[in-house]
N, C-alpha and C positions, 0 to 999 in steps of 0.2 A: 856516624854523621850527626851533625848538630841539629837538634829538633828544638824550636822554641817552647815547646810545652815543658822542657826541663825548668825554665825559670817559673812558670807556673806552679810546677809538682814543689820547687823549693820553697815557695810562699806557703804554700798547703801545709808543708811539713812544719813550719815554724809558727803557723798561725794558733793562736790561743783559743780560737774558734774552731778547729779542725774538726770535720765529721768525717767518717768513711766516705772514700772518693769513688764513685762510678766514673770511669773513663770509657765514653763510648765513640762510636765511629763505625764508618763502613768497613768492609774485610780488606786487610792488607794495608791499611794506612800506617801501620806501625806502633800500634798500641801496646801489645806484649814486649816488644824491643825497648821503647820507651820506658815502660816501668821497670823492667829488669835492669836496665843501664842505671836507671836512677836510683834502684835499690841498691844495686853494686856499689856507686859512688857515694852514697848518703847513710847506710845502714851499716851495721855489723854483720848482718846475715839477711837472708830473704827466705822465707817460707812461701815456695809456689806450688799452687794446686790448680790443675788443668780438668775441667769438668767433660771435657770433649775425650782427651787422651786417655781419661781415668773416670769412666762412667761410674764405678763403684762409690767413688767420693759421695754421690747424691745420697747414699744410705746412710751416711753420716748426719745428714741434715734432715732425716725422715721423722724423728722422735722429738727431740730436743735441740732448738737453736739458741739458748742461751749462752754467752761466751764462757761461763764457768764450767759447761758442760763440753763445749766444742774444743776450747784450747789445748787441754791436754791430749785429745784425740789428734787434733791437726799435728801436734808437737810429735806425737808418735809416727803418723804418717810421713812428715817431713823429714823425720829422723834428727832432729834439733828442737832445742828448747825454744819455744818462742817467748822473746822478754819484751815486755813493754818497753817502749822509746827507741829500741835496739834493732828490733826486728822488723822488718816490712813484711805484712801478710798480703799475698797477692791470689786473688781468685780469678782465673782467666775463664774465658766463653761461659759466663756465670748465666746466660740466657738459657741455659741446658738446666739449671738448678734452681728453680724460683724460691725454694725455701733457704738458698743461701743468701738469696736477694734480700729475703724479708728479715735475715739474721742481722742484717746491717743495722736495723733499728735498734736492737738490743746491745750492739757493739757501741754504737752512739750514746744511748741511755746508761749502759750498765759498766761499760769498758773503755771509756774516751782515751785513755792512756795507750791503748794498741793502735798501733798504723796500720790502716788497711786499705788497699785499694783494689777495686774489682774492675775488669775488663769486659767488655762485651759488644758483641756486633748485634743487628736486629734487635735490640732489647725493645724498641718501639714495637715489633710485629711479633716476638718470640715469646713474650711473656703474657700468660694469660690472666690478666688483673681481675678478672671476674673471679677468680679462684684464689688467687695468692694476693697478699698485702703488699704493696709498693712503699718503701720507707719513705714516702712524702715528708720533707722537713727534717728528716734525720741524716741525710747525706748531701754531700758536695756533689756536683756534677760538672763535667766538661768533655767538651766533644773536641776529638782530634781529627784533622782533615789530612788530605795529602800533603807532602813538602809544597812551599811557596815558591815564589820565585827567587826571593832572597836565600832560602835553605837551599834551593839548586844551586845557585852561585855560590855559596859556602862550601857545598860538597865538591865543587868542582875548583877549589882553593883559590876563588875569586875575592877573598876578605878586601883587599885594597879597592877593587872595583866597587864593592857594595858601599865602603865608605865614601867613595867619591860621589855616587848616585845619591846617597842620602844627603850629602853636603848639597848638591845641585838641587834638590828638591826643595830644600829647606831655602835656599838663597835665590832659587829662580834663576840660576846661571846656567849657561848651556855646557855639558861635557865636553872636553876636547872631541874634534869629529871623529878621530881614530877611534877613540873609548866608545864613542856613541854607535858607531859602525859595529864595533866588537860586541857590544852589549846587545843590539838588535838581532845580531847573529846567535847570541846565546838565548834570546827570548825565543826564537824559533825553534831551536833546539829542543828548549822546555816544552813548546807545544807538542812536538814530537815524541819526548820521552814521558812529560807528565811528571807527578809528584809523587806517585807510588815509590817508597823507599827501595823495594828491591828492584825497581826499573831504574831509579837514579843509581843505586850502587853499580849496577850492569853497565851502565853508561859511563861512569866515572872509571871503571875497571877495563872495560873493553871496548868503548864506543861502537857497539856491533848492534845496529837497529833491528836486525834480524832476530837476534836473541831476546832483544827487548819486545819486539812486537809478539814473540813466542810467549813471554812472562804476561803481556797485558791480554793476549787471548785466553791464557789460564785464568786470570782473575775475572774476565768477562763470564767464562764459563761456571766459575764457582757463584757468581751473582745469580745465573739462571738456575743454578742447582737450588740455592736458597729461596727462588721464587716458587720452587715446586714443594721444598722442605717444610718452609714456615709461611703457607698459604693454603686457604681453602680451595677445594678442587676446582670449584667454578671460577675461581679469581686467578688461576696460574695462566690461564691462555690470555685473559685481558691483561694483566700484568706485563706479560711479555710482548705482547702488540704495542701496549703504551711506551714501554721502553725503547722498542724499535722506532715508534714515531718521534720521539723526543730529538734524536739525532737527525731524523729526516727534518723534522721541522724547524730546526737551526739553519738549514739551506735556504729557507724560504725568505723573501724579502722583508716581510712582516714576521718577526719570530713570535708573535703573540701564538700561545697553544691553541689550536683548535681541536676539538673532538672529531669534527667530520673527517679529518685527515688520518685520524687512526684507521677507520673503516667507514666506508658510505653509510651515511645517515647514525654516524654515533653520537651518543649523547652523555651529559654529563652524569645522568643518573646510572649509566652502563659502566663507565670508567673513572669515576671520582675515588673509589674505593682502591684502584689499582694505582692511581697517583698519590693516594695516602700511603699505601704499602711502599711504594718506591722513595717517598720522602722520609718516612720514618727510619726506614733502612739506612739513610744516609747516600742513597746512591745518586739522586737527583734532588733539585729543592725549587721551590716556587718563588716566583717574584711578582708581586701583584701589583697592579695599575691602581695609583691614587688618583682620587676625584678632585682633591684640593690640596694645595701646598700650604699645609698649616700643621702646627704641633697638636697632638702627636699623629704623625703621619698613619699610625696603624688604626685610628679611628676614622680615616678616609679612604682606605683601601676598597676596592672593586673586587668581591670574592668571586666575580664570574670573569673577570679579565686577569689573565696571569700568563707570565712564559715560564718555562721549565729549562733548566740548566743542569748539565751533568756534573758531578763531584770531580772528576779529574780530566785533563785536557788530552793526556796521552791515551787514555782508555777511550775518548770520544774519536781520537783520530782511528784508533785500532777498530771501533765499532764501525767507522764509516768505511775502514779498508784503504785508508789514505796512505799512499806511500811515503817514508821520511822523506825522500828527495822532495816531492811536491810539495811539502810543507815547508823545509829548510829554504827552497827557493822560491816560494809562493807562486808557482807557476799559474798560467793564466785559465788553465782547466779547471782550478778550484775557485774562482772567482766567486760563485753564488755562495760558496762557503766561509769566506773568510770574515765575512760580517758575524755572523752567528759565532763562528769560533772565537774572535777577540772579544765580544760580548761575555761570552762563557768564560773566557780566561779571566777577564776584570771582575767578573763576579764571584769567581772562586778566589781571587787575592782579598777582596772585600769582605767575604765571609769568614775567611780565615784571620782578618782583623777584627771579627766581631762585629762587623755592621750588619743591620738589617736594611736590605734594599727594596727598592720600590722604583717603577717607572711612570712616567706621566705622558699624556697624549692631551693634544688640544682638539678642540672641535672642527678644527680645519686640517689636522692631520700631523701637526709638529708633534715630535716625538723626542723625549730625553731618555736615553738608555737606563739611567739610574739617578735617582734622589736619595740621599743619606743625609743623615744628622751626625755632623762632624763638629767637635766642640761646643756643641751647643746650637749650632746653625744649621739649617737646611740648605744642602750643596748640590746643584745638579752635576752630572758627570756624563759628558757625551762621550762615546768611543768610536774611532776610526781604525780601519784596520790598516792604514797605507798614511802617507803624507798628505794626502788631499783632507783638509781640515776644515773645508766650508762647512759652518755650522748653522746653517737658517734656523733650524729647532732651536738651537740653544739661545740665538739671537731674540727668538718669540718669547721663550721662556724668560730670558733675564729683562725684556722689556715688560712682561706682564706682571712676574713676582719682586723683581729689584733684588736679588740674592748678594750677598758680601760679595761673592765672587763664583765663578765658576771653574770647572776641571774639564780641560780637553785631553784625552787620551789619543795618541797616535805615533805614527812612526817618527814624527819630529823631535827636536832636541827640547830641552827645558827653556822656558821663557813665561812671561807674564805681559800681557797686553791686553787693554780695554775690559780690564776686569775678568779676564780669563788665564786661568793658570795652565800653561800647557806642559803636559807630563809624558815623556815617552813609554810606550807600553811597558817595557822592562821595568820600569820603577813603578808601576800600581801597586807594590807592596808596600810602599811608602805613605799611602794614604791613610 
């Protein structure tokens, strides 16, 4: 399946300023597959080392981590000669060997001609930075996320539809009604399946939502295991409670995260470490409220007011135990959840496109779901889960801050009117 990360990896390979690359991301987002596929198609050979399946590898890095010492040993372990420029060296599950992570500094300084990519989940929480030196400034870093809506469509062999969607987005011209309806149906399928590569592959091959749900439940179980494995004993329960609460709070009319909803009397001091763990692991992300619409937005964020979204829509549906049928047909019984689900979906698409998102509230309660910096301009984004696109809050924002334009995401077709760019939900990846 096509992954956009390949284009980044190609640029990395050809860069004269290339450093060892750390590819991070939550479990099961496709890091290993993407790296090995890239190595297979762009190098003569791949020397692959997995610290989870081969724990003895750690011993190699105990005494000496200079490239001149490591390369002959690694060549012997791999059963092939590691050749500069022609061999891709891969360290997988590198969070299990912190000395291997530190060795990247010396590969950067002493052996830059060797191409090395390391992959790791939970790098932010599993690495003890008090004991081991993280190679700051000596590595390139990239985060891989679940597949976005475009990658999902391409996996379903909808290349022509993707091209038309992109054209309509650029020109603010409606997609033919039949194609618009088809794309909305595919959007709802994406909500149920999500972007985890294994789930997408199963959907392409079988269309079996029961099989996909089993896979999603397995991934969720692995997240719970990680919360126990890479966490202090007194934080395990808090982290699990917080993760459970995130999906519940997305069903509220006001999706701003509230500690008191985790448990009665809950406070920031009790649960902020749990939120940090979930964020660093890539399982969730925070969107902060901004108090002013000025550049840089980061200067005006309110650290006490934020929303939390999960990394994958399919896992969100599985966590809520939503039947695929209910999502595909948007039944009335899930009305309370539709808004939060649509917001979460849009946030994942924006994050994959490397936007840093914020939200805004007026003193009188008008709220804008997302504010982003796009092409140097601060752009408000309003999200509606259906065709109803009355946007009083957006009007308040536009009258107050006079943005160059605004974006409305909903079930409606493409268009542009009164300074508002209407974008159907399935086209959020175009932003």
